[in-house]
Every structure is written in C-alpha cells, then in structure tokens.
N, C-alpha and C positions, 0 to 999 in steps of 0.2 A: 420248807415243809408246811408252814402255816398258810402260805399262798395256795398250795395244792389242796389243803383241807377246805379253804374257802371256795375254791373252784368246784370241789365235789358237792358242797352244800348248794351252790348256785345251780348245778345241773339238776339236782333233785327238785329244786324250787322252780325250775323252768327258766331261770334267768340267763342261762348260757346254752347255746345249741350244742348238740353232740359233736359236730365237726369242730367247732371252736374249742370245746373242752378237750378233744383229742389233741389238737394242736398245742394247747397250753400245757397239757399233761406231758407230752413228749418233750417239749421245751424244758419244763421243770426238771424232768428226769435227767435230761442232757446236762443241764447246769449243775445238778447235784453231783453227777459222776465226773464232770470235768473239774470240779473243785476238790473232791475228796482225795484223788491221787496226789495232787499238788501238796496238800497239807500233810499227807502221810509221808511224803518224800523229803520233807524239810530236815536238813542235817546241819551239823555244826559248820561244815565247809560251805553249805549254801548260805547260811547266816553270815559267815565271814565274807563271802562274795557279795552279798547284798550290802553289807557295810561299806564295801569299797566301790560299789557299783556307780556311785555318783561322782567318782573321781577318775581322771584319766590316768593312764599308766605313768606318765611323767610326774603328775601330781603325787601319786602314791609313792613313786621313787623319792621325790623330795621329802615326803613325810617320813619315809624310812631313814633318809639321810639325817634328818633332825633327831630321830630317835637314837641313831648310832652316835651322833655328836653328844647326846646326853650320857651315853655310856662312857665315852671318852672323858667327859667332864667329871663323872663319878670316880674314875680312876685317878685323875689329877687331884680331885678333892681329897681322896683317901691319902695320897702321898703328902699333900700339903698339911693335912691334919696331923700326920705323923711328924713331919719336920717342924711343926709349930708347937708340939707337945713339950711341956716342961720336963717330963721324964719319958723320953722316947723309948728307952729300954723296957719300960713297963707296958707300953702299948704295942709292942711288936706282935703279940698274939692277935690283937684287934686288927692290925694291918693285914696279917695273913688271912684272917677270917673274912674281911671285907673284900679283899682281892679274889679270894676263892669263890665268893658269892658272885662277883662280877664275871669271873671266868665261866661259871655255870650258866649265867644268864646269856652269854654270847654263844655258848656251845649247845644249849638246850634246843631240841627240835620237837618234843612231844607236846609241849604246852601250846595252846592256841593264842597265847598273848606274847610269846617270845618273838623277838625281832627276826631271828634266823628263819623261822618257819614262814613268816610273812614275806621275807626277801625271796626265799626259794619259790614260794607260791607265785609271786609276781613274775619272777624270771621264767617260770614254766608257762605262764599265761602268754607272755610276750613271745616266747619261742614257738608256741603253738600258733600264735597269730602270724608269725613270720612264715611258718610252714604252709599256712593257708593263703599266702600272698605269692604263690608261685607263678601267677599270671605275668607274662612278660611286660604287660602294660602297667603292672603295679610294682615293678622293681624298685621304684623310688620309696614306697612305703616299706617294702621288704628290707631295704637297706636301713631305713630308720629303725625298724623293729630289731634288726640285728645289732645295730650300734647300741640301742637302749638295753638290749639283753646283756650285752657285754658290760655296760655301765652298771647295771643292777648286779651282775656277777661280781663286779669290783667291791660291792658292799659285803659280799660273803668273804672275800679275801681280807677285807678291813676288819670284820668281826673276828676272823681267825687271828689276825695280828693283835688285836686287843687281848684275846684269850692267851696267846703266847707270851705277851708282855706281862700279863698278870702272873702267869706261871713262873716266868723268869725272875720277876721281883720277889716272889714268894721263896724261890730257891736261893736268891742272893741274900735274902734277909737272914738266912742262917749264918752266912759269913759276916754280916754286919754285927750280929750278936757276938761272935767270936772276937772280931776286932774291937768291939766295945770292951769286952772283958779284959783284953790285953792292954788296951789304951788306958783304962782306968787305973791300972796298977802302975803304969809308967808315968803318965802325964796328968793324971787326976780326973776327977769326975766331970768337971765343966768341959774340959777339952774332949773327953771321950764322948760326951753328949753332942757337942758341936760337930764332931767328926761323923757321928752316925746320922745326924740330921743332914749333913752335907751329902752323904751317900744317897739319901732319899731325893735330894734336890737334883743331883746328877742323873739319877734314874728318870726323874721327870723331864729333865732336859733332853735326854736321849729319846724318850717316848714322844716328846713334842716333835722331833724331826720325823718320826714315823707318821705321826698324824698329819703333818704338813704334806708329806709325800702322797698320801691318800686323798687329801683335800684337793691337790692339784689334778689328780686323776679324775676326781668327780667333776671338775670344771668342763670336761668334754661333753658337749651337748649333741643330741641326735640331729642329723641333718633334716631340714624341712623338705617335705615332698615337693616335687616339681613335675610339671607336665611336658618338659622340653623334649623328652625322648618319645613321646607319643606320636603316632603317625597321623598324616592328614587323612581324615576319614573319607574325603571326596575321591581319594585315589585308590581306595580299597574295594575289592569285589564284594558284592552283597553277601555272599556266603561267608566270607571272612568277617564281615561286620556282624553278622548274626552269631558267629562263633565267639567273637569277642564279648558281645552282649551276654551271651549264655554263661560264659566263664566268669564274667564280672559279677553277675547277679548271684552266682553260686558261692561267692567268697563269703567268709564269716563276717567281714566288714567291707562291703562294696563301696566304691567311690561313687556316690550318688550323682555328682556333677558329671563325671566321665560316662556313667551309664546313661544319663539323660541325653548326652551328646550322641551316643551310639543309637539309642532309640529314635531320636529325632531324625537322624540321617536315614535310618531304616524306613521311617514313616514317609519321608520325602520320596524315597525310591519306590515305595509301594504305591504312592499316589501317581507317580510318573507312569508306573507300569499299568495301573488301572486306566489312566487317561489314554495311554497308547492302545490298550485293548479296546476301549470305547471308540477311539478314532478308527481303528481297523474294522470294527463292526459296522460303523457308519459307512465307511468306504466300500466295504463288501456289499452292504445293502444297496448302496447307490449304484454300484456296478451291476448288481443283479437286475435292478429296474431298468437300467439302460439297455441291458441285453434283451430284456423282454419286449421293449418297445422297438 
C-alpha cells in the first residue's frame, strides 16, 4: 500500500505518466488481492502440511516409526519401573495411570500432535497420490504408492496393538494384586513381592514379541520406480504420444524425465512434418514453373 501511495504522489508531481501509473496501479491491486485470500485461508491443517512439506512420504513414515518406537519404549519403561520398585504393591495405581495415559495417546485422533492423526493424514495423502497415478505409464509409481500406503497402515495396527496391550496389562494388574494378597499370607512379603514383579517381567516379555512382529513388518520397503514397462516412443503414433504427454502433465506429480522424452519425440515429429510440407511446397512451385515454360 505504501508503494501505491508513492505512485499517486508521483503522478501528481508529474514524475510518472498516466499510462505507467495505470499499469503499476493494476499490478499493485492484483498483488494485494492475490495475497489476501492465501492469508485468510491458512488453517491448522495447512500449517501441518507446510511442516511436512520439506520431507518425502517415506521420510515422514520413518519419522512416525521413530515416534511409535518412543511409545513402545514408554510402555516398557513403565513396566520396568514397576518391577524395580521396592514396594511394587504400592505403585500398582501408578502403573495403571501411566498405562492408561499411553493408551489414550495412541488412540487419540482429535489433537494435532498425536501420532495416530499424523499417520492417518500421511496414509490419506499417499492413497490420493496413488489414485492420481492411474496412467498406465506410471504403474511403477502407483505400485510404490500402494505399498507405502499399506506400510503406513501397518503403523495404525501397531498403535492399536500398543493400546490393546496397555488395556490388557491394566486388567491383569487386578489379578496381580489378588495374587499378592494371597501369597503374602502363605509365603511372606518378600516372596509375594518377587512374584508380582515377575508377573510384570513376563508381561514385558510377551509384549516384546508383539513389538518384534511389527518391526519385521516395517522392514518391507516400497519398490523403486522402473521404466522397463514403458513403450518405445518411436513406435507409437503421434496422436498416442500427444495423449500420453497430456495425461502425464495432468498428474499431481508428473514424471518430468518421462514427460521430457514425450515432448522431445513430439518436437522431432513436428519438425519432420514441417520439413516435409516445405519440401512439398518447393516441389509444387518447381512443377508449376516447369509447366509454364
């Protein structure tokens, strides 16, 4: 706006012609109206997208895997703290509270900082990308997007497994408490405490097997794109080449190298057509002169 005010002052002083002022004025208005809607439309989701925009889908998946590992670590840390406690019977309420908090963390979907929402968003983005890669020439990337979407979906199952494990241990802890009460009367306090600690260790061992199962599933990597299935452009009709180029350029994420090959082949054919038309004109003109003589 300051620039527009300066231009108005200059026009009054004769420093800028009316035509130049009009051009600058229109440009300034266009810039202002181009910027305002963008600012007005900024939302929490847009900010989240911006934060992830510098990362590839696979990098974001790896980051989410690390965050999921951190939740696993918190569950094991909670169990270990219980099994290491001098008086485990007294910290049973703390065990339940901490596990309940972790269960909420992996189930929560409304908060923008929770893992599940970020995983769901990433899976939706990849699925949308896959749907946009319906072009037969891009089945390589469509396959990769499909595999990655399934791999990201595995994190959802993993988060569910963590939540179910927390719930199971919370339920089991009620029986631990009963066993402790019975054992302390028969075998004494020290044995009763040792047994209740062992129950927590066994729960951690069982949970470790579950985590290992999901870790192995995570090791599946998406296939790298390959151009082996693409046709030899020199064998395709020009109209089919044009159709491939149009479809590729319309994709959300076009393959620039492939599009460049298509355009290059189209240019070559256009030049050949132009040269042929030029040769035919010369031939026709020569024939006409010969006829006249």
